[in-house]
N, C-alpha and C positions, 0 to 999 in steps of 0.2 A: 487361230485367225481365219477369217473368211473374206471373200470378195463380194462387192456389190455387183449389180448387173454389169455385164461385160463392157457396155459402152462407157463406163466410168469406174476404173479400177479404184478400189478403196480398201484400205486395211481397217479391220476392227479387232477388238479383243474378244476371243471366243468365250471367255468366262462371263463377260458381260451381256452376251446375247440373250441370256435367260432373265435378265433384270427387266420386269415389266415396264414398257412404255419408254425405256431409255433408248435414245438415239445418239450415235457417235460414229466418228470415222476419221481416218487419216488419208487424205487424198494425195495423189501424186501428180505428175505433170502431163499425164496422158489422158486423152479422151475429150479434149476441148477444142476451141476455135482459134486460139491465138497462133501467131507465126513467128518466124525468125528466133531471136533469143528467148522469146516467151512461149514457144511452142511447148505444150498445146493448151494446158488447163491453168493458165495463170489467173489467179482471182484478186490480184492487186491493181488498183487504179494509180498507184504512186510510183511505179517503176518505168513508165514511158510506153506501155503497151496501148494498142488502139482501144479506146474506151468501149466502143461498140463490141469488140471481141470479148472484152471482160464481162460486159453485161450479158452476152450470150452464154458465157461460161457460168455465170451466176444463175441463169435461167435453167441451164442444164442440171446444175446442182439441185435447184428446187424441185425439178421434175423427177430427179432420182430419189431424193430423200422425202420431200412432200410434207406438208403439214406444220412446218416450222418457219419461224421468223429468225433470221441470222443476225447476230449482233457482234461486231468486232470492237477493236480498240485502236487508238493511235499509239502504237508500240514505241517506247522510248528507251528500252534497255534499262529500266528502273526497278525499284522494288515496290511500286504502287500497285495496290489490289483494290478494286472497286466493286461494290455490290451493285447490281443493276436489275432493273425490272422491265427493260425494253424501251422506256421513254427517253426522249432527248437524243442528242448526238453521241456517237462513240466517244468515250472518255479517253484521256491521256492516261494510259495504264499499261502494265504488263501481266495483269491477271484480273480476271473477271469471275464473280460468283453470283449464283442466283438460285432461287427455288421456284421461279415462275414457269409453269407449264407452257409449252409452245414456243419457248425462247431458246435458240441454240447459241452458245457462246463460241466465238471463233478466234483462231490464231493463224497468222500468216508467217511462214518461215521459209528459209532457203539455206539451211545448215543449223540454225538454232534448234533447240529442243522444244517440241510442242508437248506439253504436259497436260493431261486431262485427269481430273479428280471427280469422284463420285461417291456420295453417301447414299447407298441404295435404300435404306430404311427410312431416311429422312427426306429423300427426293430433292437433294442438294447436289449442284455440280459446280466445277470450277475449271477454267481454261487458263493455262499459264505459258507465257513466252519466256524462255530461259536461254539467252546467249551467255557468253562468259561474263559480261558485266552484270547481267541479272543474277547469274549464279553466284558471283562474288558478293552481291548485295543480299542474297538469300530470298529471292522472290518466291521460290517453292514453299519455304518455311512461312513467308508472309501470307501466302494464300491459305495454308492450313490454319494459321492463327486467325485469319479473317473468317473462315468458315465456322470456326468455334465461337468467335466473338459474336457474329451476326446470327447464327443459327443454333448455337449450343451443341454443335456436333464434335464429339472428341476425335482426336487423330486416329485412334484405334478403329473408328467406324469408316474411315476412308479407304477407298481403293484408288490406285494411281496407275496410269499408263504413260510411258515415255515414248514418244512417237519417233519416226524416222529423222535422224539428225546426223551430223557429221561425227565420225568415230575417231578414237584415238590414232587409228591407222593413218588418218589424213589431216589431223588437226594439230599442227605444229604452231606454238605460240612463243613470244618472248618469255624468258625465264622469270622476269619480274611479275608478269601476270600470274603464272603458276605460284610464285612465292606469296603474292598477295592472297590468293584463294587459300593456300595452306596456312598462312599466317592467321586467317580469320577463322577457318573451319577446321584446322588440325591437319596432320599429315595424312595423305591418301596415296600410299605407294602404288596401289593397283590402278588408280585413276589419273595420277600425274607421274609421268615417267620422263627420263632424261633422253635427249636426242642431240648430242654434241653440246653446243652452247644454247640450244633451244630446249623446250619442253613439249611434250605431247599431253593433251588433255582428252579425257573421256568424260564429256559433259553429262551424259546420261548416268554414268556411274557416280559422279559427284552429286548430281541432284537426287539420286536414289539414297545416297548417304545422308543428305540434308533431311530428306523425308523421314528416314529411319530415326535420325537423331531427334526429331520433334514428335516421334511418337506413332508414325504410320507403320503397321507391321510389315516386315520384309516380305512375307508371303502374299501380301496384297499389293505388291508393286511389280509390274511387268514392263518389259521393253518390247516394242513393236516395230518391226521393219529394219532395213539395213542402214548402213552408212550412206548419207545422201551424196557424198563426194564420190564414193565407189560406184554407186548406182545412179550416176548422173543422167543416164538415159531414161530413168524412170522417175527421178525427183529433181526439182530445181536445187542447184547448189551454187552458192556464191563462189566458193573456192574453186570449183570445176570451171565456172565461167571465167574466172580471172586467168585461167591458163591460156585462153585465147583473146581475152579482152580485158586490159588492165582496169576498167571501170567495174568489172564484175556484173555487167548488164545481164540481168536474167529475171524470171518470173518468181511467184511465191505460191507455194501450195497451202491448202487449208486443212486445218484440223478443227473438229467441232464436237460439242456435247451438249445435249439438252433433253427435255422430257416432252413427249407427245402429250396433247391434252387428254 
């Protein structure tokens, strides 16, 4: 992994740096203009932040990355994957796929898993938002199927990166949630562990298993960055925010992927 210019910390997958014209990154919460619970680099207009500060943050991102048009989605914790070409309003979806140069697909998170997919030889990319609901529905698998359906890319040609998200160390859930996940996708003793009457989930490990199960080679899947709850000073975390504010009021960090023209 490497960092972008100092004013905007950003994690990248070192193995992807050699892919011609590929641009990607996992942003954190530092380097922006927002204040209070949204400090500093919140990129969501939907969480109550000052819109002017959010616009300044987006301008900062554009200056740092350059040459890309960013396209996000109205995330709904669903299994909906949409092919986009940059026209129209952001769709209601939790995964986007494209082969359009100059278009960067975006995810906003504050504990959920940001998953980026790339088929280097076919110049196809995907961005996936996977919280526990999307994971239960198999949003990662849906994205792989959509890439194959729309572009003819086999799963074995895909490379995946699972970005900063809450880890099993901090993600305690009701046992019914864990049971539903294992009922649908099979037992995952390393990713679903007991904690008294609750369970702990490793969402990145579960989504990794789902990708492998649909044909993405394990050697082509990497995890990038820390647990967002543990690293709450560097990443927005809903669970961390809830410790001081029951509403979980906090910002959202961006993950993105696309091709330069």
